N, C-alpha and C positions, 0 to 999 in steps of 0.2 A: 938227793931228796928233792921232790916237786912241791911247789907252793900253789895252793888254790885260793883264789880270792873269794871271801865270803861277804856278800853284800850286807849281811846283818851284823857284821863285826865279830863273828865267831873266831875262837883261837885257832891258829894253825896247828895241826897234829903232826908230830914227828914220829919216825919209825918207818918200817916197811909196809905197814898196812894202813889202809884208810879207815875211816869211821864206818863205812859200809861193810868192809870185811869183818871188822870186830862185831858188828851187829849180827852178821850172818853166822859167825861162830857161836855166839851166845844162843842164837836161835836153835842151832843144831844140837847143842848140848841140852837145851831145855827139852827139845823134842825127844832126844835119846832117853833122858830120865823119865819122861812121861811114858814112853813106849815100854821101858823096863817095868815101870809100875803096872802098867796095864797088862803086860804079859804075865805078871805074877798073879793077877786077878783072873785072867782068862784061862780056861782049861781046854777050850776047843780050838783046833788048828784053823778052822774057818774064820773065827773071830780075829785071830792073829793076822791072817792075810788081809782082812779088811783094814785093820789098823795100819798095816804097811802101805796100803794104797793111799790112805789118807796122809800119811807122812810124805809120800812122794808128791802129792798134790800141794801140800803146804810148802814143800821145798820149791816147787814151781812158782808159787805166789811170791815167795821171798825173792826169787830171781827177777820177777816182773817189777817188784818194788825197787829193786836195785837199778834196773834200767831207767825207770822214771826219775830216780834221783840223779842219774847221769844227765838226762835231758834237761832237768831243772837247772843244773849247773851251767849248761850251754845257754839257756834262755837268760839267765842272770847276767852272763857275760855280754850277750848282745844288747840287753837293755842298758847296760853300763855304757857301751859304745854310743848308743843312740842319745842317751842323756848328755854325754859329753859333747856330741856333735850338734845338739839342738840348743844348747845354751847360748843366749845372745852374747854378741861381742861388739864392741864399738866399731862403727864403720870408719871409712877414711874421711868422709865429709863431716862438717861441723854438726853436732847434735844428731848424727845419723846412727842407724842401727842396722846391722846385717845379721841375719839368722839363716843358717844353712851352709852346707859345704860349698865352698868357693863362691859364696854370695858376696855382692859388692854394693855398698851403699856409699857412693862418693859424692853425691849431691848434698848440699847443706840441708839439714832437717829431713833427709831421705830415709826410707826404710826398705830393706831388701830382705825378703823372707822366701827361702827355698833354695834348693841346690842350684848353683850357677845363676841365681837371681841377681839382677843388676838394676840399681836405682841411682842414676847419675844426674838427673835433673833436680833442681832445688825443690824441696818439699815434695819430692816424688815418692811413690810407693810401688814396689815390685813384689808381688806375692804369687809365688808359684815357681816350679822348676823352670829355669831358663827364661823366666819373665824379665822384661826390660821396660824400665820407666825412665826415658831420657829427657822428656820435656819437663819444664818447670811446672810444679803442682800437678803432674801427671800421675795416673794410677794404672798399673798393669796387673791384672789378677787372672791367674790361670797359667797352666804350663805353656811355655813358648809364646805367651802374650807379649804385646809390645805397645807402649804408649809413648810416642815421640813428640806429639804436639803439646804446646803449652795448655795447661788446664784440661788435657785430654784424659779419657778413661777407656781402658781396654779390659773387658771382663769376659773371660772364656778362653779355652785352649786355642792357641794360635790366633787369637784376636789381635787386631792392629788398629790403633787410634793415632794417626799421624797428623791430622789437621788440628789447628788450634781450637781449643774448647770442644773437641770432637769426642764422641762416645761410641765405642764398639762393644756390643754385648752379644756373646754367643760364640760357639766354636767356629773358628776360621772367619769370623766377622771382620769387617774392615771399614774404618771411618777416616777418610783422608781429607775431606773438605773442611773448611773452617766452619765451626759451629754445627758440624754434621753429626748424625746419629745413625748407627747401624745396630739393629736389634734383631738377632736371630742367627741361627747357624748359617755360615757362608754369606751372610748379608753384607752389602757394600754400599757405603754412602760416600761418594767421591765429590759431589758438588758442594759448594759453600752453602751452609744453612740447610743442607739436605737431610732427609730422614728415610732410612730403609728399615722396615719392620717385617720380619718373617724370614723363614728359611730361604736362602738363595735370592732374597730380594736385593734390588739394586736401585740406588738413587744417585744419578750422576749429574743431573741438571742443578743449576743454582736455585736455591729455595724449593727444591723438588721433594716429593714425599712418595715413598713406595711402601705400601702396607699390604702384606700378604705373601704367602709362599711363592717364590719365583716372580714376584711383581717387579716391574722396571719403570722407573721414572727418570728418563734421560733428558727431557726438555726442561729449560729454565722455568721455574715456578710451576712445574707440572706435578700432578698427583695421580698415583696408581694405587687403587685400593681393591684388593682381591687377589686370590691365587692366580698366578700367571697373567695378571693384568699388566698393561704396558702403556705409558704416557710419554711419548717422545716429542710432541709439539710444545712450543713455548706456551705457558699458561694453560696447558691441556690438563684434562682430568679423565682418568679411566677408573670406573668403579664397578667391580663385579668380576667374577672369575673369568679369566681369559679375555677380559675387555681390552680394547686397544684405542688409544687416542693419539693419532700421529699428526693431526693438523694443529697449527697454532691456534690457541684459545679454543680448542675443541673439547667436547665433553662426551664421554662414552659411559653410560650408566646401565649396567645389566650384564648378566653372564653372556660371554661371547659377543658383546656389542663392539662396534667399530665406528670411530669418528676420525676420518682422515682429511676432511676438508677444513680449510681455515674457518674459524668461528662456527664450526659445525657442532651439532648435538645429536647423539644417539642414545635414546632412553628406552631400554627394554631388552629382554634376552634376545641375542642374535640380531639386534638392530644395527643398521649400517647407515652412517651419514658421511658420504664421500664428497659431496659437492660443497663448494665454498658457501659459508653462511647457511648451510642446510640443517634441517632438523628431522630426525627419525624417532618417533615415539611409539612404542608398542613392540611386542614380540615379533621378531622376523621382519620388522619394517625396514625400508631402505629409501634414503633420500640422496640421489646422486646429482641432481641438477643444482646449479648455483641458486642460492636463495630459496631452495625448495623445502617443502615440509611434508613429511609422511607421518600421519597420526593414526595409529590403529594397528592391530595385529596383522602382519603380512602386507601392510600398505606399502606402496611404492610411488615415489615422486622423482621421476627421471628428467623431466623437463625443467628448463631454466625458469626460476620464480614460480614453479608449480606447487600445488598443494593437494595432497591425498589424505583424506580424513575418513576413517572407517576401516573395519576389518576387510582385508583383501582388496582395498581400493587402489587405483593406479592413476597417476597423472603424468603423462609423458610429453604432452605438448607444452611449448613455452607459454608461461603465464596461465597455464591451465589449472583448474580446480576440480577435484573429485571428492565429493562429500557423501559418504554413505557406504554401507557394507557392499563390497564387490563393485563399487562404482568405478567408471573408467573415463578419463578425460584425455584423449589422445590428440585432439586438434589444438592448434595454436590459439591461445586466449580462450579456450573452451572451458565450460563449466558443466559438471555432471553432479547433480544433487539428488540423492535417493538411492535406496538399495538396488543394486544391479543396473543402475542408470549408466548410460554411455553417451559421451559427446565427442565425436570424431572430426567434425567439421571445424574449420577455422572460425573463431568468434562464435561458436555454437554453444547453446545452453540446453541441457537436459535436466529437468526438475521433476522428480517423481520416481516412485519405484518402477524399475524396469523401463524407464523412459529412454529414448534414443534420439539424439540430434546429430545426424550424419552430414547434412548439407552445410555449406559455408554460410556463416551468419544465421544459422537456423536455430529455432527455439522449440523444444518439446517440453510441455508442462502438464503433468498428470501421470498417474500410474499407467504404464504400458503405452504411453504416447510415443509417436515417432515423427520426426521431421527430417526428411532426406533431401528436400529441394533446397537450392540456394536461396537464402533470405526467407525461408519458409518458417511458419509458426504453427505448432500443434498444441492446443491448449484444452486439456480435458482427458479424462480416463480413456485410454485406448484410441485417442484421436490420432489421425494420420495426415501429414502434410508432405506429399511427395513432389508436387510441382514447384518449379522455381517461383519465388515470391508468393507462394500460396499460404493461406491461413485456414486452419481447421480449429474451430473453437466449440467445445461441447463433447460430452461423452460419446465415444464411438463415431465421431465425425471424421470426414476424410475430404481432403482437397488435393486432387491429383493434377489438375490443370494448371498451366503456367498462369501466374497472377490470379489464381482462383481463391475464393473465400467460402468456407463452409462454417456457418455459425448456428449451433444448435445440436442437441442430442441426435445422433445418428444421421446428421445432415451430410450430403455428399455433393461436392463441386468437382466434376470431372472435366468440364469444358474449359478451354483457354479463356482467361479473364472472366470466368463465370463466378456467380455468387449464389450460395444457398443459405438462407437464413430461416431458422425455425426447425423444430423437432421433425426428423424424418424427411426434411426437404431435400430436393435433388436438382442440381443444375448441370446438365451434361452438354448443352450447346455452347458454342463459342460466344463469348460476350453475353451469355444468358444470366438471368437473375430469377431465383426462386425465393420468395419471401413469405413465410407462413408455414405453419405445421403441415407436413405432408405435401407441400407444394412441389411442383415439378416443372422445370423449364428445360425442355429437350431441344427446342429449335434454336438455330443460330440467331444471336442477338434478341432472343425472346425474353419476356418477363412474366413471371407468375407470382402474383401477390395475393395472399389470402390462404386460409386453411383449405387444403385439398385442391387448390387451384392448379391448372395445368396449361402450359404454353408450349405447344409442339411445333407450331409453324415458324418459319423463318421470319424474324422481325415481328413476331406476334407478341401480344400483351394480354394477360389474363389477370384481372384485378377484382378480387372478391372471393368469398368462400365458395369453393366448388366450381368456380368459373373455369371455362375451357376456351382456349384460343388455338385452334388446330390449323386454321388457314394461314397461308403466307401473308405477312403484313397485316394480320387480323388483330382486332382488339375486342376483348370481352371484359366488360366492367360491370360488376354487380354480382350478388350471390346467385349461384347456379346459372349464370349467363353463359352463352355459347356463341363463338364466332368461328365457323368452319369454312366459310368462303374466303377466297383470296381477296385481300384488301377490305375485308368485311369488318363491321363494327357492331357489337352488341353491348348496349349500355343500359343497365337496369336489371333488377332482380328477375331472373328467369328469362331475360331477353335472349333472342335467338336470331343470329344472322348467318344463314347458310349459303346465300347467293354470293357470287363474285361481286366485289365492289358494292355490297349491300350494307345498309345501316338500319339497325333496330335500336330505338331509344325509348325506354320506358319499361315499366314492369310488365312482363309477359309479352312484350312487343316481339314481332316476328318479321324478318325480312328474308323471304325465301327466293324470290326471283333475282336473277343477275341484275345488278344496278338498281335494285329496289331499295326503298327507304320507308321505314315505319317509325313515326314519332307519336308517342303516347301510350298510355297503359293499354295493353291488349291490342294495339294496332297491328295490322297484318298486311304485308304487301308481297303477293306471290307472283304477280305478273312481271315480266321483264321490264326493267326501267320504270316500274310503277312506284307510286308514292301514296302512303296512307298517313294522313296527318290528323291526329286527334285520337282520343281514347276510343278503342274498339273500332276505329276506321278500318275499312277493308278495301284493298285495291288488287283485284284479280286480273283485270284486263291489261293487255300489253300497252305500255306508255300511258296508263291510266293514272288519274289522281283522285284520291278520296280525301275531301277536306271536311274536318269537323267530326265531332263525336258521332260514332255510329254510321258515318257516311259509307256508302258502298259504290265503288267504281268497278263495275263488272264488264264493261265494254272497252275494247281497245281504243286508245287515243281519245279517251274522254276524261272530263273533269267532273267529279260529283261532289256536291256539297250537302248531300243528304240522301234520303232513301224515299222510295215511293210511300206517300202518306206522311212523310216527315221532311218535306222540302224546306229549303232555306232561301232567304233573300241574300243577294250579293250587294252589299251596301258600300257607299263611299267609293264608287268606281269613277275614276277620272275620265274626262272626255277622251274619246279615241282620237288618235292622231294618224296612225298608219293604217293601211288597209286592213290589216289583220288584228287591229286592236279591238278589245271588247268595248261596246258602247254602253252608256248608262241610260237610265230612264229620261234624264234631261235631254240627252241627244235624241232619243226616240220621240219624245214629245215635240221637240223642235221640228223633226222630220214630219211628224203627223200634222203639226200646225200648218206647215207649208203645203203639205199634200192636201189637207182639208181646204185651205184657202185657194189652192189651185183648182180644186174641184168646184168650189163656189165661183171662181173667176171664169172657169170654162162654162159653167152653167149660165153665168151672166152673158157671156159672149154668144152662147147659143140662143139666147132670148132676143137678140137684135133682129128685127124683121128684115127680109131681103127686099131689094128694089122691085117694084111692081113692073109687070109687063107693060111695055109701052113707055116706061119712065127711063130716064137716063141715070140719075143719081138718087140714092136714098141714104140718109144719115139717121142712125138710131141709137138708143140707149137701152142696155139690158141690166138686170139684177139677178143675183143668184145667192143661194145659201146652202151650206152643207155642214152638218153636225155642229151647228152653232157658229160657223165661220161665214161671213157675208162678203160679197164682192159686187162691184158695178162694172159695167163694160160700155165702151163707146166704140161704135163701128160705122162703117160706110160701105155701100156697095155701088158699083158703077157698071152700067151696061154699055158695052162698046159694040156697036153694031148689033146685028141680029143674032150673031152666033157667039160672041165673046162677052164674058162677064167677069169682073174683078171685085174681090171683097177683102176688107182689112178691118182690124179692130184690136182693142186693148182692154184687158180686164184688170181692175185694181182692187186689192184687198189689203188688210192690215199686215199680212205676212209677206206678200210679194206682189209683183206686177207681172201679168202675162200678156202676151200679144200674139197675133196671128194674122196671116194673110193668105189669100187663095184666089185662084182664077179657074174659070171653066169655059169650055168651048163646046158648043153644041151645034148640031146640024141635023 
């Protein structure tokens, strides 16, 4: 006889049949009785067949019930075994509890729950199949979990917390460092005080933090925040998906950012700071130079101590600065400020949109300005300074000559050491200067000063509005003045000096002849070496001189101090000394006085009677007068022989004394 355990406390039934067999028999008898009754009531064979089918179906249902009753018996047996296995039992440690097959709670106050669970540390808890809590006050929760460090916690299948006060949460997580925390499937926190959060995250550096799937913080005090982020440098921080901070004290912030230099910072998606103390801020920015800074999308600072600020900016020179979208500073200590600006020369500065400073120590300031010469300066929109030490200041100005200066809108200084100052001014001659709107100095060492002035002759000077100095070493000073002759000078409004070595000074003065000079308003000297001195004076004769207003000298080698009908006196003339000195009226009067006195004396001498015939000696006195001058004369005549006579006398006047003597011979 077999015994069946009834969990509800039912009596055991004895005999060869079980309770199910008895029930089956009773059911069959009841069915048979019912069928017999029905057959008695039914008269048609078809109805009897239907009843028979139903009986077969009912018998099948009874068989199914019997099978379920058998399964219920098996379930009851299994439940009994489980209940018997799950009942807590005292562990081997003091105040410990072990629940589960082969569970072990040997630590004082420990708890082991689960098949093969083991809690050996004091006050430890192991919960889960094959879980192990060996550290004091440790907790291991999950199949195959392990907590061996003091105050450690392992939570998750195959999790491990081996460091003191460590926490491992998640399947296959591991926390081995003191005070470390690993949170996430396969996460690892091996450094002291480290934290790894996220699937496959890893924090191995002391005081490190890895937050994000597959993040890694291997440097001491490092932080990796974001999926696939990595911080390996001491005190480094990587924040963002796939960000990397490998340099000590480096910071990478942004997806795919990278900071490999010591004290470097990369801020922005795909930014890279590889230089020591470098900073890259902006998407795709890069700072590779020591102490370099790249600020802006796609900006690049590759030079030492360089700065690139602005989208697509680039600073490659040492101590260079590029500030502005697409700006570029490639020269050492260069500065490019403004969109599309470029500074390639050493110590160069480009300031303004599309400005370019290519020369060493050059400066380009203004939109589209360019300075390519060494020490050159271009200041103004579209200004150009291409010559060494040249300066172009003003919109569209240009200075191409060495040491040249162009100052003013559209001014141009092309000559060496030339200066063009004023709107539209131009200085093309060497050492030339053009000062004034539209002024032009094309001659070597020429100067044009004044609006529309022009100096084309070598060493020429044009000073005044519309003045022109075309002759070599010529000077034109005054509005509309012209000096076309070599060494000529025209000074005064509308003055004109066309002759070589000529000078015209005065309004409308003209010096046409070579070596001619005109001084005074309207004065004109057309004769060679002629001089016209005075307003409207005219000297047309060769070597002629016209002195005074309106004077005309129309004959060669003459001096005129007036005109016919308008003669002038020459006053205050000094006494003549040399033979060709001019005499004055005083001298003429002295000559006249002596001449007139001489005439009077001669008259007086002629008045002395001659010696009479037959006489030997005769003495006489004579008197004379001429134009108011008087004279007396004393004379004597001597007869010597019959044939010879001698005569002598002296005339005395107030101006002079005259004398005379004579002899005659007669036969």
